[in-house]
MARPA-359665 format. One record per atom (N, C-alpha, C, O): residue number from 1; atom name; x, y, z. Coordinates in Angstrom, 1 decimal, padded with zeros to 4 digits. Layout:
N
  num  atome      c1      c2      c3
  NUM     CA       X       Y       Z
...
This chain:
141
  num  atome      c1      c2      c3
    1      N   003.4   015.5  -027.5
    1     CA   003.2   014.1  -027.3
    1      C   001.8   013.9  -026.8
    1      O   001.4   014.5  -025.8
    2      N   001.0   013.1  -027.5
    2     CA  -000.4   012.9  -027.1
    2      C  -000.5   011.9  -025.9
    2      O   000.3   011.0  -025.8
    3      N  -001.5   012.2  -025.1
    3     CA  -001.7   011.3  -024.0
    3      C  -002.7   010.3  -024.4
    3      O  -003.8   010.6  -024.9
    4      N  -002.3   009.0  -024.1
    4     CA  -003.2   007.9  -024.5
    4      C  -004.1   007.6  -023.2
    4      O  -003.8   008.0  -022.1
    5      N  -005.1   006.8  -023.4
    5     CA  -006.0   006.4  -022.4
    5      C  -005.3   005.6  -021.3
    5      O  -005.6   005.7  -020.1
    6      N  -004.3   004.9  -021.7
    6     CA  -003.6   004.0  -020.7
    6      C  -002.6   004.7  -019.9
    6      O  -002.1   004.2  -018.9
    7      N  -002.2   005.9  -020.3
    7     CA  -001.2   006.6  -019.5
    7      C  -001.8   007.7  -018.6
    7      O  -001.0   008.5  -018.0
    8      N  -003.1   007.8  -018.6
    8     CA  -003.7   008.8  -017.7
    8      C  -003.9   008.3  -016.3
    8      O  -004.2   007.2  -016.1
    9      N  -003.6   009.2  -015.4
    9     CA  -003.8   008.8  -014.0
    9      C  -005.3   008.9  -013.7
    9      O  -005.9   010.0  -013.8
   10      N  -005.8   007.8  -013.3
   10     CA  -007.3   007.8  -013.0
   10      C  -007.5   008.1  -011.5
   10      O  -008.7   008.5  -011.2
   11      N  -006.6   007.8  -010.7
   11     CA  -006.7   008.1  -009.3
   11      C  -005.5   008.7  -008.7
   11      O  -004.5   008.1  -008.4
   12      N  -005.5   010.1  -008.6
   12     CA  -004.3   010.8  -008.0
   12      C  -004.1   010.4  -006.6
   12      O  -002.9   010.4  -006.1
   13      N  -005.1   010.0  -005.8
   13     CA  -004.9   009.6  -004.4
   13      C  -004.1   008.3  -004.4
   13      O  -003.2   008.1  -003.5
   14      N  -004.4   007.3  -005.3
   14     CA  -003.6   006.1  -005.3
   14      C  -002.1   006.4  -005.8
   14      O  -001.2   005.8  -005.3
   15      N  -002.0   007.4  -006.7
   15     CA  -000.7   007.8  -007.1
   15      C   000.1   008.3  -006.0
   15      O   001.3   008.0  -005.8
   16      N  -000.5   009.2  -005.2
   16     CA   000.2   009.8  -004.0
   16      C   000.5   008.7  -003.0
   16      O   001.5   008.8  -002.3
   17      N  -000.4   007.7  -002.8
   17     CA  -000.2   006.6  -001.9
   17      C   001.1   005.8  -002.3
   17      O   001.9   005.4  -001.4
   18      N   001.2   005.6  -003.6
   18     CA   002.4   004.9  -004.1
   18      C   003.7   005.7  -003.8
   18      O   004.7   005.1  -003.4
   19      N   003.7   006.9  -004.0
   19     CA   004.8   007.7  -003.8
   19      C   005.2   007.7  -002.3
   19      O   006.4   007.6  -001.9
   20      N   004.2   007.8  -001.4
   20     CA   004.4   007.8   000.0
   20      C   005.0   006.5   000.5
   20      O   005.9   006.4   001.3
   21      N   004.4   005.4  -000.1
   21     CA   004.8   004.1   000.4
   21      C   006.3   003.9   000.0
   21      O   007.1   003.3   000.7
   22      N   006.6   004.3  -001.3
   22     CA   008.0   004.1  -001.7
   22      C   009.0   005.0  -001.0
   22      O   010.1   004.7  -000.7
   23      N   008.5   006.2  -000.6
   23     CA   009.3   007.2   000.2
   23      C   009.6   006.6   001.6
   23      O   010.7   006.7   002.1
   24      N   008.5   006.0   002.1
   24     CA   008.7   005.4   003.5
   24      C   009.7   004.2   003.4
   24      O   010.5   004.0   004.3
   25      N   009.6   003.5   002.3
   25     CA   010.6   002.4   002.1
   25      C   012.0   002.9   002.1
   25      O   012.9   002.3   002.7
   26      N   012.2   004.0   001.3
   26     CA   013.6   004.6   001.3
   26      C   014.0   005.0   002.7
   26      O   015.1   004.9   003.1
   27      N   013.1   005.7   003.4
   27     CA   013.4   006.1   004.8
   27      C   013.7   005.0   005.7
   27      O   014.6   005.1   006.6
   28      N   013.0   003.9   005.5
   28     CA   013.2   002.7   006.3
   28      C   014.6   002.1   006.1
   28      O   015.3   001.8   007.0
   29      N   015.0   002.0   004.8
   29     CA   016.3   001.5   004.5
   29      C   017.4   002.5   005.0
   29      O   018.4   002.0   005.5
   30      N   017.2   003.8   004.9
   30     CA   018.2   004.7   005.5
   30      C   018.3   004.6   007.0
   30      O   019.3   004.7   007.6
   31      N   017.1   004.4   007.7
   31     CA   017.1   004.3   009.1
   31      C   017.9   003.0   009.5
   31      O   018.6   003.0   010.5
   32      N   017.7   001.9   008.8
   32     CA   018.4   000.7   009.1
   32      C   019.9   000.9   008.8
   32      O   020.7   000.3   009.5
   33      N   020.2   001.6   007.8
   33     CA   021.7   001.8   007.4
   33      C   022.4   002.6   008.5
   33      O   023.6   002.4   008.7
   34      N   021.7   003.4   009.2
   34     CA   022.3   004.2   010.3
   34      C   022.6   003.5   011.5
   34      O   023.4   003.9   012.4
   35      N   022.0   002.3   011.7
   35     CA   022.2   001.5   012.9
   35      C   023.5   000.7   012.8
   35      O   023.8   000.2   011.7
   36      N   024.2   000.7   013.9
   36     CA   025.5   000.0   013.9
   36      C   025.3  -001.4   014.3
   36      O   025.6  -001.8   015.4
   37      N   024.9  -002.3   013.3
   37     CA   024.7  -003.7   013.6
   37      C   025.4  -004.5   012.5
   37      O   025.3  -004.1   011.3
   38      N   026.1  -005.5   012.9
   38     CA   026.7  -006.4   011.9
   38      C   025.9  -007.6   011.6
   38      O   026.3  -008.6   011.0
   39      N   024.7  -007.6   012.1
   39     CA   023.8  -008.8   012.0
   39      C   023.3  -008.9   010.5
   39      O   023.1  -007.9   009.9
   40      N   023.0  -010.1   010.1
   40     CA   022.4  -010.2   008.7
   40      C   021.0  -009.6   008.7
   40      O   020.4  -009.4   009.8
   41      N   020.5  -009.5   007.6
   41     CA   019.1  -008.9   007.4
   41      C   018.1  -009.9   008.1
   41      O   018.0  -011.0   007.7
   42      N   017.3  -009.4   009.0
   42     CA   016.3  -010.2   009.7
   42      C   015.1  -010.4   008.8
   42      O   014.8  -009.5   007.9
   43      N   014.4  -011.5   009.0
   43     CA   013.2  -011.7   008.2
   43      C   012.1  -010.7   008.4
   43      O   011.4  -010.4   007.4
   44      N   012.0  -010.1   009.6
   44     CA   011.0  -009.1   009.8
   44      C   011.3  -007.8   008.9
   44      O   010.3  -007.2   008.4
   45      N   012.5  -007.5   008.8
   45     CA   012.9  -006.4   007.9
   45      C   012.5  -006.6   006.5
   45      O   012.0  -005.7   005.8
   46      N   012.6  -007.8   006.0
   46     CA   012.2  -008.2   004.7
   46      C   010.7  -008.1   004.5
   46      O   010.2  -007.6   003.5
   47      N   010.0  -008.6   005.5
   47     CA   008.5  -008.5   005.5
   47      C   008.1  -007.1   005.4
   47      O   007.2  -006.7   004.6
   48      N   008.6  -006.2   006.3
   48     CA   008.2  -004.8   006.3
   48      C   008.5  -004.1   005.0
   48      O   007.7  -003.4   004.4
   49      N   009.7  -004.3   004.5
   49     CA   010.1  -003.7   003.2
   49      C   009.2  -004.2   002.0
   49      O   008.8  -003.5   001.2
   50      N   008.9  -005.5   002.1
   50     CA   008.1  -006.1   001.0
   50      C   006.7  -005.6   001.0
   50      O   006.1  -005.3   000.0
   51      N   006.1  -005.4   002.2
   51     CA   004.7  -004.9   002.3
   51      C   004.7  -003.4   001.8
   51      O   003.8  -003.0   001.1
   52      N   005.7  -002.7   002.1
   52     CA   005.8  -001.3   001.6
   52      C   006.0  -001.2   000.1
   52      O   005.3  -000.5  -000.6
   53      N   006.9  -002.0  -000.4
   53     CA   007.2  -002.0  -001.9
   53      C   006.0  -002.6  -002.7
   53      O   005.6  -002.0  -003.7
   54      N   005.4  -003.6  -002.2
   54     CA   004.2  -004.2  -002.9
   54      C   003.0  -003.3  -002.8
   54      O   002.3  -003.1  -003.7
   55      N   002.9  -002.7  -001.6
   55     CA   001.8  -001.7  -001.4
   55      C   001.9  -000.5  -002.4
   55      O   001.0   000.0  -003.0
   56      N   003.2   000.0  -002.5
   56     CA   003.4   001.1  -003.5
   56      C   003.2   000.6  -004.9
   56      O   002.6   001.4  -005.7
   57      N   003.6  -000.6  -005.3
   57     CA   003.3  -001.1  -006.6
   57      C   001.8  -001.2  -006.9
   57      O   001.3  -000.9  -008.0
   58      N   001.1  -001.8  -005.9
   58     CA  -000.3  -002.0  -006.1
   58      C  -001.0  -000.6  -006.2
   58      O  -002.0  -000.5  -007.0
   59      N  -000.6   000.3  -005.4
   59     CA  -001.2   001.7  -005.5
   59      C  -000.9   002.3  -006.9
   59      O  -001.8   003.0  -007.5
   60      N   000.3   002.2  -007.3
   60     CA   000.7   002.8  -008.6
   60      C  -000.1   002.1  -009.8
   60      O  -000.6   002.8  -010.7
   61      N  -000.3   000.8  -009.7
   61     CA  -001.1   000.1  -010.7
   61      C  -002.5   000.6  -010.7
   61      O  -003.1   000.8  -011.7
   62      N  -003.1   000.7  -009.5
   62     CA  -004.5   001.2  -009.3
   62      C  -004.6   002.6  -009.8
   62      O  -005.7   003.0  -010.3
   63      N  -003.6   003.4  -009.7
   63     CA  -003.7   004.8  -010.1
   63      C  -004.0   004.9  -011.6
   63      O  -004.6   005.9  -012.0
   64      N  -003.5   004.0  -012.4
   64     CA  -003.6   004.0  -013.8
   64      C  -004.7   003.1  -014.3
   64      O  -005.0   003.1  -015.5
   65      N  -005.4   002.3  -013.4
   65     CA  -006.4   001.3  -013.9
   65      C  -007.6   002.0  -014.4
   65      O  -008.2   002.8  -013.6
   66      N  -008.0   001.7  -015.6
   66     CA  -009.3   002.3  -016.1
   66      C  -010.5   001.8  -015.5
   66      O  -011.6   002.5  -015.4
   67      N  -010.5   000.6  -015.0
   67     CA  -011.7  -000.1  -014.4
   67      C  -011.8   000.3  -012.9
   67      O  -010.9   000.1  -012.1
   68      N  -013.0   000.9  -012.5
   68     CA  -013.1   001.4  -011.1
   68      C  -013.1   000.2  -010.2
   68      O  -012.6   000.3  -009.0
   69      N  -013.5  -001.0  -010.6
   69     CA  -013.5  -002.2  -009.7
   69      C  -012.1  -002.5  -009.3
   69      O  -011.8  -002.9  -008.2
   70      N  -011.2  -002.4  -010.3
   70     CA  -009.7  -002.7  -010.0
   70      C  -009.2  -001.7  -009.0
   70      O  -008.4  -002.0  -008.1
   71      N  -009.6  -000.4  -009.2
   71     CA  -009.1   000.6  -008.3
   71      C  -009.6   000.4  -006.9
   71      O  -008.9   000.6  -005.9
   72      N  -010.9  -000.1  -006.8
   72     CA  -011.4  -000.4  -005.5
   72      C  -010.7  -001.5  -004.8
   72      O  -010.3  -001.4  -003.6
   73      N  -010.5  -002.6  -005.5
   73     CA  -009.8  -003.8  -005.0
   73      C  -008.4  -003.4  -004.6
   73      O  -007.9  -003.8  -003.5
   74      N  -007.6  -002.8  -005.4
   74     CA  -006.2  -002.5  -005.1
   74      C  -006.1  -001.4  -004.0
   74      O  -005.3  -001.5  -003.1
   75      N  -007.0  -000.5  -004.0
   75     CA  -007.0   000.5  -002.9
   75      C  -007.3  -000.1  -001.6
   75      O  -006.7   000.3  -000.6
   76      N  -008.2  -001.0  -001.5
   76     CA  -008.6  -001.7  -000.3
   76      C  -007.4  -002.6   000.2
   76      O  -007.1  -002.6   001.4
   77      N  -006.8  -003.3  -000.8
   77     CA  -005.7  -004.1  -000.4
   77      C  -004.5  -003.3   000.1
   77      O  -003.8  -003.7   001.1
   78      N  -004.2  -002.2  -000.5
   78     CA  -003.1  -001.3  -000.1
   78      C  -003.4  -000.8   001.3
   78      O  -002.6  -000.8   002.2
   79      N  -004.7  -000.3   001.6
   79     CA  -005.0   000.2   002.9
   79      C  -004.9  -001.0   003.9
   79      O  -004.5  -000.7   005.1
   80      N  -005.4  -002.1   003.6
   80     CA  -005.3  -003.3   004.5
   80      C  -003.9  -003.6   004.9
   80      O  -003.7  -004.2   006.0
   81      N  -002.9  -003.4   004.0
   81     CA  -001.5  -003.7   004.4
   81      C  -000.8  -002.5   005.1
   81      O  -000.1  -002.7   006.0
   82      N  -001.0  -001.3   004.6
   82     CA  -000.3  -000.1   005.0
   82      C  -000.8   000.5   006.3
   82      O   000.0   001.0   007.2
   83      N  -002.1   000.5   006.5
   83     CA  -002.6   001.1   007.8
   83      C  -002.2   000.3   009.0
   83      O  -001.7   000.9   009.9
   84      N  -002.3  -001.0   009.1
   84     CA  -001.8  -001.7   010.2
   84      C  -000.3  -001.6   010.4
   84      O   000.2  -001.5   011.5
   85      N   000.4  -001.6   009.3
   85     CA   001.9  -001.4   009.4
   85      C   002.2   000.0   009.9
   85      O   003.2   000.1   010.7
   86      N   001.5   001.0   009.4
   86     CA   001.7   002.3   009.9
   86      C   001.4   002.5   011.4
   86      O   002.1   003.2   012.1
   87      N   000.4   001.7   011.9
   87     CA   000.1   001.8   013.4
   87      C   001.3   001.1   014.1
   87      O   001.8   001.6   015.1
   88      N   001.8  -000.1   013.6
   88     CA   002.9  -000.8   014.3
   88      C   004.2   000.0   014.3
   88      O   005.0  -000.1   015.2
   89      N   004.4   000.8   013.2
   89     CA   005.6   001.6   013.0
   89      C   005.4   003.0   013.4
   89      O   006.1   003.9   012.8
   90      N   004.5   003.3   014.3
   90     CA   004.1   004.7   014.6
   90      C   005.2   005.6   015.0
   90      O   005.2   006.8   014.8
   91      N   006.2   005.0   015.7
   91     CA   007.3   005.9   016.2
   91      C   008.5   006.0   015.3
   91      O   009.5   006.6   015.7
   92      N   008.4   005.4   014.1
   92     CA   009.5   005.6   013.2
   92      C   009.0   006.0   011.8
   92      O   009.1   007.2   011.5
   93      N   008.5   005.1   011.0
   93     CA   008.1   005.4   009.6
   93      C   006.6   005.3   009.5
   93      O   006.0   005.2   008.4
   94      N   005.9   005.3   010.6
   94     CA   004.4   005.0   010.5
   94      C   003.6   006.1   009.9
   94      O   002.6   005.8   009.2
   95      N   003.9   007.4   010.1
   95     CA   003.0   008.4   009.6
   95      C   002.8   008.4   008.1
   95      O   001.7   008.5   007.7
   96      N   003.9   008.3   007.3
   96     CA   003.6   008.3   005.9
   96      C   002.9   007.0   005.5
   96      O   002.1   007.0   004.5
   97      N   003.1   005.9   006.2
   97     CA   002.3   004.7   005.8
   97      C   000.9   004.9   006.2
   97      O   000.0   004.4   005.4
   98      N   000.6   005.5   007.3
   98     CA  -000.8   005.7   007.6
   98      C  -001.5   006.6   006.6
   98      O  -002.6   006.3   006.2
   99      N  -000.8   007.7   006.2
   99     CA  -001.3   008.6   005.3
   99      C  -001.6   007.9   003.9
   99      O  -002.6   008.1   003.3
  100      N  -000.6   007.1   003.5
  100     CA  -000.7   006.3   002.3
  100      C  -001.9   005.4   002.3
  100      O  -002.6   005.3   001.3
  101      N  -002.0   004.7   003.4
  101     CA  -003.1   003.7   003.6
  101      C  -004.5   004.4   003.5
  101      O  -005.4   003.9   002.9
  102      N  -004.5   005.6   004.2
  102     CA  -005.8   006.3   004.2
  102      C  -006.1   006.9   002.9
  102      O  -007.3   007.0   002.5
  103      N  -005.1   007.4   002.2
  103     CA  -005.3   007.8   000.8
  103      C  -005.9   006.7  -000.1
  103      O  -006.8   006.9  -000.9
  104      N  -005.3   005.5   000.0
  104     CA  -005.7   004.4  -000.7
  104      C  -007.2   004.0  -000.4
  104      O  -008.0   003.7  -001.3
  105      N  -007.5   004.1   000.9
  105     CA  -008.9   003.8   001.3
  105      C  -009.8   004.8   000.7
  105      O  -010.9   004.5   000.3
  106      N  -009.4   006.1   000.8
  106     CA  -010.3   007.1   000.2
  106      C  -010.5   006.9  -001.3
  106      O  -011.6   007.1  -001.8
  107      N  -009.4   006.5  -002.0
  107     CA  -009.5   006.3  -003.4
  107      C  -010.4   005.1  -003.7
  107      O  -011.2   005.1  -004.7
  108      N  -010.3   004.1  -002.9
  108     CA  -011.2   002.9  -003.0
  108      C  -012.7   003.3  -002.8
  108      O  -013.6   002.9  -003.6
  109      N  -012.9   004.1  -001.8
  109     CA  -014.3   004.6  -001.5
  109      C  -014.8   005.5  -002.6
  109      O  -016.0   005.5  -002.9
  110      N  -013.9   006.3  -003.2
  110     CA  -014.4   007.2  -004.3
  110      C  -014.7   006.4  -005.6
  110      O  -015.7   006.8  -006.3
  111      N  -014.0   005.3  -005.8
  111     CA  -014.3   004.5  -007.0
  111      C  -015.4   003.5  -006.8
  111      O  -016.0   002.9  -007.8
  112      N  -015.8   003.3  -005.6
  112     CA  -016.8   002.2  -005.3
  112      C  -018.2   002.4  -006.0
  112      O  -018.7   001.5  -006.5
  113      N  -018.7   003.7  -006.0
  113     CA  -020.0   003.8  -006.7
  113      C  -020.0   003.4  -008.2
  113      O  -021.0   003.0  -008.7
  114      N  -018.9   003.6  -008.8
  114     CA  -018.8   003.3  -010.3
  114      C  -018.5   001.8  -010.5
  114      O  -018.5   001.4  -011.7
  115      N  -018.1   001.1  -009.5
  115     CA  -017.8  -000.3  -009.7
  115      C  -019.0  -001.2  -009.8
  115      O  -020.1  -000.8  -009.5
  116      N  -018.8  -002.4  -010.1
  116     CA  -019.9  -003.4  -010.3
  116      C  -020.4  -003.9  -009.0
  116      O  -019.8  -003.6  -007.9
  117      N  -021.5  -004.7  -009.0
  117     CA  -022.0  -005.3  -007.8
  117      C  -021.1  -006.3  -007.2
  117      O  -020.4  -007.0  -007.9
  118      N  -021.1  -006.3  -005.9
  118     CA  -020.2  -007.3  -005.2
  118      C  -018.8  -006.8  -005.0
  118      O  -018.0  -007.6  -004.4
  119      N  -018.5  -005.7  -005.5
  119     CA  -017.1  -005.2  -005.4
  119      C  -016.7  -004.8  -004.0
  119      O  -015.6  -005.1  -003.5
  120      N  -017.7  -004.3  -003.2
  120     CA  -017.4  -003.9  -001.8
  120      C  -017.0  -005.2  -001.0
  120      O  -016.1  -005.1  -000.2
  121      N  -017.7  -006.3  -001.2
  121     CA  -017.4  -007.5  -000.5
  121      C  -016.0  -008.0  -000.9
  121      O  -015.2  -008.5   000.0
  122      N  -015.7  -008.0  -002.2
  122     CA  -014.4  -008.4  -002.6
  122      C  -013.3  -007.5  -002.1
  122      O  -012.2  -007.9  -001.8
  123      N  -013.6  -006.2  -002.0
  123     CA  -012.6  -005.2  -001.5
  123      C  -012.4  -005.5   000.0
  123      O  -011.2  -005.4   000.4
  124      N  -013.4  -005.8   000.7
  124     CA  -013.2  -006.1   002.1
  124      C  -012.4  -007.3   002.3
  124      O  -011.5  -007.4   003.2
  125      N  -012.6  -008.3   001.5
  125     CA  -011.8  -009.5   001.5
  125      C  -010.3  -009.2   001.1
  125      O  -009.4  -009.8   001.7
  126      N  -010.1  -008.3   000.2
  126     CA  -008.7  -008.0  -000.2
  126      C  -008.0  -007.3   000.9
  126      O  -006.8  -007.5   001.2
  127      N  -008.7  -006.4   001.6
  127     CA  -008.1  -005.7   002.8
  127      C  -007.8  -006.6   003.9
  127      O  -006.7  -006.5   004.6
  128      N  -008.7  -007.6   004.2
  128     CA  -008.5  -008.5   005.2
  128      C  -007.3  -009.5   004.9
  128      O  -006.5  -009.8   005.7
  129      N  -007.3  -009.9   003.6
  129     CA  -006.2  -010.8   003.2
  129      C  -004.8  -010.0   003.3
  129      O  -003.8  -010.7   003.7
  130      N  -004.7  -008.7   002.9
  130     CA  -003.5  -008.0   003.1
  130      C  -003.1  -007.9   004.5
  130      O  -001.9  -008.1   004.8
  131      N  -004.0  -007.6   005.4
  131     CA  -003.7  -007.5   006.8
  131      C  -003.3  -008.9   007.4
  131      O  -002.4  -009.0   008.2
  132      N  -003.9  -009.9   006.9
  132     CA  -003.6  -011.3   007.4
  132      C  -002.2  -011.7   006.9
  132      O  -001.5  -012.3   007.6
  133      N  -001.9  -011.3   005.7
  133     CA  -000.5  -011.6   005.2
  133      C   000.5  -010.9   006.0
  133      O   001.6  -011.5   006.3
  134      N   000.3  -009.7   006.4
  134     CA   001.2  -008.9   007.2
  134      C   001.3  -009.6   008.6
  134      O   002.4  -009.8   009.1
  135      N   000.2  -010.0   009.2
  135     CA   000.3  -010.7   010.5
  135      C   001.0  -012.0   010.4
  135      O   001.8  -012.3   011.3
  136      N   000.8  -012.8   009.4
  136     CA   001.5  -014.0   009.2
  136      C   003.0  -013.8   009.0
  136      O   003.8  -014.5   009.6
  137      N   003.3  -012.8   008.3
  137     CA   004.7  -012.4   008.1
  137      C   005.4  -012.1   009.4
  137      O   006.5  -012.4   009.7
  138      N   004.7  -011.3   010.3
  138     CA   005.2  -011.0   011.6
  138      C   005.3  -012.2   012.5
  138      O   006.3  -012.3   013.2
  139      N   004.3  -013.1   012.4
  139     CA   004.4  -014.2   013.3
  139      C   005.5  -015.2   012.9
  139      O   006.1  -015.9   013.7
  140      N   005.7  -015.3   011.6
  140     CA   006.7  -016.3   011.1
  140      C   008.1  -015.8   011.4
  140      O   009.1  -016.6   011.6
  141      N   008.3  -014.5   011.4
  141     CA   009.7  -013.9   011.6
  141      C   010.0  -013.6   013.0
  141      O   011.1  -013.1   013.2
């Protein structure tokens, strides 16, 4: 089977970040399932799971993106969401989230020289927006 240009992994670091984010999501769900509570799913649980799932999806998308600018933007956004969440969850599922976020940041930094002008500013905005969405989600729930 021939490999096409669209099926090549362009950023193994973003691919690894996606796997880690999804593995942390699975661990989080298992951790919650072990708790003996009959309460309905709290909003904060949904926010945390959504950040991890969307972060994994964005990292996976960036791993295959042929355009370095897209890899930079997605990597920065993933890092902006997963690194703060990893710090907040340091005593449970934080370590894989921190590693995933740092891998995404490294992938963004690696693709930055090949990206177009102004990409660094847009990437910083994407990281700030992801962290802000996480903060708003925590404040609302």
